[in-house]
C-alpha positions as a printed NumPy array, in Angstrom:
array([[121.704,  98.458,  83.84 ],
       [121.042,  98.348,  86.798],
       [117.733,  95.961,  88.316],
       [116.556,  96.652,  91.404],
       [116.562,  93.319,  93.775],
       [118.505,  91.82 ,  90.672],
       [122.414,  90.101,  92.   ],
       [123.838,  89.018,  89.418],
       [123.54 ,  85.719,  88.206],
       [123.906,  82.636,  90.2  ],
       [126.578,  79.566,  89.791],
       [125.275,  76.079,  90.297],
       [127.186,  73.887,  91.185],
       [126.595,  69.639,  91.932],
       [127.032,  69.576,  95.589],
       [123.23 ,  71.398,  95.377],
       [120.365,  68.885,  94.707],
       [116.669,  68.254,  93.382],
       [114.846,  66.701,  96.026],
       [112.75 ,  63.626,  94.408],
       [109.935,  64.665,  92.567],
       [110.638,  68.671,  92.662],
       [111.885,  68.729,  89.614],
       [108.8  ,  69.332,  87.256],
       [107.881,  71.826,  89.502],
       [110.467,  73.198,  89.059],
       [110.668,  73.384,  85.533],
       [106.805,  74.458,  84.834],
       [107.516,  77.224,  87.053],
       [110.748,  78.772,  85.968],
       [110.792,  76.694,  82.46 ],
       [114.068,  75.062,  83.504],
       [115.675,  73.221,  86.492],
       [119.696,  72.29 ,  87.427],
       [119.187,  68.782,  88.239],
       [123.006,  66.887,  89.624],
       [123.671,  63.759,  90.218],
       [120.955,  63.203,  87.245],
       [123.333,  60.337,  86.724],
       [126.072,  58.107,  88.396],
       [129.996,  58.654,  88.156],
       [130.08 ,  55.623,  86.45 ],
       [127.554,  56.173,  83.918],
       [129.373,  59.495,  83.246],
       [133.065,  58.223,  82.861],
       [131.635,  55.303,  80.259],
       [130.425,  57.725,  78.645],
       [133.155,  60.656,  78.68 ],
       [135.478,  57.512,  77.551],
       [133.977,  57.538,  74.528],
       [133.6  ,  61.156,  73.43 ],
       [137.424,  61.419,  73.664],
       [137.662,  58.052,  71.562],
       [135.589,  60.007,  69.294],
       [138.02 ,  63.04 ,  69.479],
       [140.971,  60.406,  68.499],
       [139.666,  58.896,  66.006],
       [138.44 ,  61.651,  64.225],
       [135.072,  61.04 ,  64.208],
       [133.702,  64.512,  65.376],
       [132.578,  66.657,  62.921],
       [132.206,  70.328,  63.874],
       [128.392,  71.531,  64.593],
       [126.338,  73.839,  62.369],
       [123.831,  76.758,  62.568],
       [121.285,  77.648,  60.959],
       [118.285,  76.416,  58.705],
       [117.719,  74.292,  56.117],
       [120.17 ,  75.862,  53.444],
       [121.108,  78.416,  54.895],
       [122.779,  75.374,  57.433],
       [126.516,  76.499,  57.837],
       [129.632,  76.095,  60.498],
       [130.363,  79.34 ,  61.685],
       [132.85 ,  78.394,  65.24 ],
       [132.93 ,  82.212,  66.125],
       [129.577,  81.387,  67.16 ],
       [129.142,  77.704,  67.976],
       [132.654,  75.414,  68.196],
       [131.045,  72.299,  69.363],
       [132.201,  68.557,  67.271],
       [129.129,  66.807,  67.739],
       [128.161,  62.745,  66.849],
       [124.989,  61.655,  67.347],
       [123.995,  59.238,  69.609],
       [123.056,  55.392,  68.469],
       [122.731,  53.332,  71.292],
       [125.701,  51.118,  69.608],
       [126.946,  50.821,  73.297],
       [125.752,  50.321,  76.875],
       [126.491,  52.942,  77.809],
       [124.88 ,  54.558,  75.74 ],
       [122.026,  52.601,  75.894],
       [121.957,  52.846,  79.409],
       [121.545,  56.743,  78.811],
       [119.21 ,  56.319,  76.835],
       [117.249,  54.011,  79.331],
       [117.197,  57.127,  81.44 ],
       [115.829,  60.063,  78.555],
       [113.289,  57.988,  77.572],
       [112.084,  57.513,  81.961],
       [112.095,  61.14 ,  82.024],
       [110.6  ,  61.7  ,  78.592],
       [107.703,  59.135,  79.598],
       [107.084,  61.804,  82.817],
       [107.206,  64.796,  80.549],
       [104.74 ,  63.454,  78.303],
       [101.827,  62.437,  80.761],
       [102.981,  65.119,  83.755],
       [103.754,  68.631,  81.682],
       [104.338,  68.47 ,  78.038],
       [100.949,  65.816,  76.288],
       [102.052,  64.719,  73.058],
       [106.209,  64.619,  73.251],
       [107.018,  61.923,  72.029],
       [111.011,  61.073,  71.24 ],
       [114.081,  61.705,  72.124],
       [117.584,  63.054,  69.718],
       [120.407,  63.284,  71.327],
       [124.57 ,  63.884,  71.043],
       [127.489,  64.022,  72.084],
       [128.95 ,  67.818,  72.452],
       [133.041,  68.231,  72.4  ],
       [133.66 ,  72.015,  72.976],
       [138.027,  72.451,  72.183],
       [139.619,  75.539,  74.712],
       [138.68 ,  78.94 ,  73.386],
       [135.31 ,  78.283,  72.184],
       [131.326,  78.053,  73.062],
       [128.08 ,  79.083,  71.732],
       [126.629,  82.544,  71.565],
       [123.423,  83.057,  72.723],
       [120.558,  81.1  ,  71.444],
       [117.057,  79.698,  71.967],
       [116.734,  75.778,  70.313],
       [113.559,  76.017,  68.454],
       [112.007,  78.703,  66.559],
       [107.927,  78.748,  66.942],
       [107.179,  77.924,  64.114],
       [107.674,  74.408,  62.266],
       [109.78 ,  72.817,  65.06 ],
       [108.926,  70.202,  67.513],
       [111.099,  70.421,  69.442],
       [109.663,  71.456,  73.314],
       [112.624,  70.059,  76.161],
       [116.294,  70.751,  76.134],
       [118.575,  68.502,  78.488],
       [122.762,  69.536,  78.393],
       [124.031,  66.486,  80.75 ],
       [127.382,  67.408,  81.314],
       [130.821,  64.595,  81.824],
       [133.881,  66.171,  82.617],
       [134.631,  65.845,  86.668],
       [136.542,  67.649,  88.66 ],
       [135.581,  71.288,  87.132],
       [136.897,  74.56 ,  88.022],
       [135.714,  77.956,  88.196],
       [138.433,  79.248,  86.426],
       [137.986,  76.641,  83.692],
       [134.513,  78.435,  82.481],
       [132.498,  76.909,  79.779],
       [129.46 ,  76.937,  82.346],
       [126.147,  76.802,  80.562],
       [124.794,  80.199,  81.207],
       [121.196,  81.198,  81.206],
       [119.292,  84.968,  80.258],
       [115.436,  86.458,  80.687],
       [113.728,  87.972,  77.831],
       [115.313,  91.227,  78.097],
       [119.268,  89.926,  78.356],
       [119.776,  90.007,  81.604],
       [121.69 ,  86.495,  82.736],
       [120.118,  84.835,  85.525],
       [121.755,  81.673,  86.175],
       [125.24 ,  79.343,  85.113],
       [125.219,  76.529,  85.601],
       [129.193,  74.409,  86.146],
       [129.573,  72.198,  83.941],
       [130.292,  68.847,  86.58 ],
       [129.973,  65.547,  85.659],
       [126.594,  63.378,  86.315],
       [124.956,  67.255,  86.528],
       [121.391,  67.199,  83.638],
       [119.697,  70.979,  83.015],
       [116.281,  70.489,  81.613],
       [114.675,  73.831,  80.238],
       [112.057,  74.75 ,  77.447],
       [113.166,  74.947,  74.546],
       [111.441,  77.816,  72.396],
       [111.428,  79.989,  75.01 ],
       [114.967,  79.797,  77.414],
       [117.646,  81.45 ,  75.715],
       [121.525,  80.063,  77.105],
       [124.687,  80.134,  76.313],
       [127.526,  78.576,  76.254],
       [130.318,  80.747,  77.71 ],
       [134.12 ,  80.034,  76.647],
       [135.393,  77.5  ,  77.796],
       [139.721,  76.782,  78.997],
       [139.972,  72.639,  78.728],
       [137.767,  70.241,  76.779],
       [134.314,  70.248,  78.167],
       [132.203,  67.228,  77.339],
       [128.504,  67.226,  77.36 ],
       [125.773,  65.538,  75.524],
       [123.246,  67.34 ,  74.78 ],
       [119.031,  65.771,  73.855],
       [116.188,  67.587,  72.272],
       [111.947,  65.985,  73.378],
       [110.348,  66.179,  70.405],
       [106.904,  66.434,  69.829],
       [104.686,  64.147,  67.103],
       [102.727,  66.31 ,  65.67 ],
       [105.063,  70.038,  64.765],
       [101.178,  71.581,  64.544],
       [100.921,  70.996,  68.833],
       [100.806,  74.375,  70.332],
       [103.967,  75.303,  73.224],
       [100.304,  76.584,  75.503],
       [100.027,  73.197,  75.646],
       [101.449,  72.87 ,  78.644],
       [ 99.338,  70.434,  81.365],
       [100.537,  72.499,  83.964],
       [101.485,  75.606,  83.094]])
């Protein structure tokens, strides 16, 4: 369908930068922001080595989709292998400290009541992806902010595996290249997205920041 003024999805690469202090404004305005250089190369490399070691040791498990008793493994819908972060290594501790800094700033300036973060490694084998979805249901889910952090260096366009963002009407708006150190932040309840099929092992960390009280409304965003 032709949409006047729409020229197709743009691809965001790691060379694009977010000015310091501007990311909150972009998140409030667009419901998403891409942040190259969210962590440095040394930390990204250490985390990538960890997730590949977990893969080689068969310590990752296949992710599932659905809720409650309907949770199931469906590789056609979601193909990543995961393990939750527990702060057991210096690299995980450094990342969790970085995420805590972001959570505090969000809780103070944008999403009141945001009080905890959960995160897991997400490793996609070649040929897998994650179909279009949102990260939180409007009822009974405390997730309000999603963050995806990439760990692979030297990613090329032909490798696939981009994070695609969509408009409510289904138009694809943007693709984020999964380059090491880049993070994508977006609102969990309102931003449809997908992981496009990857052609090489794609290492990342998926994070969610949550409210203390699941009854708190989404429209509590302080600057929306």
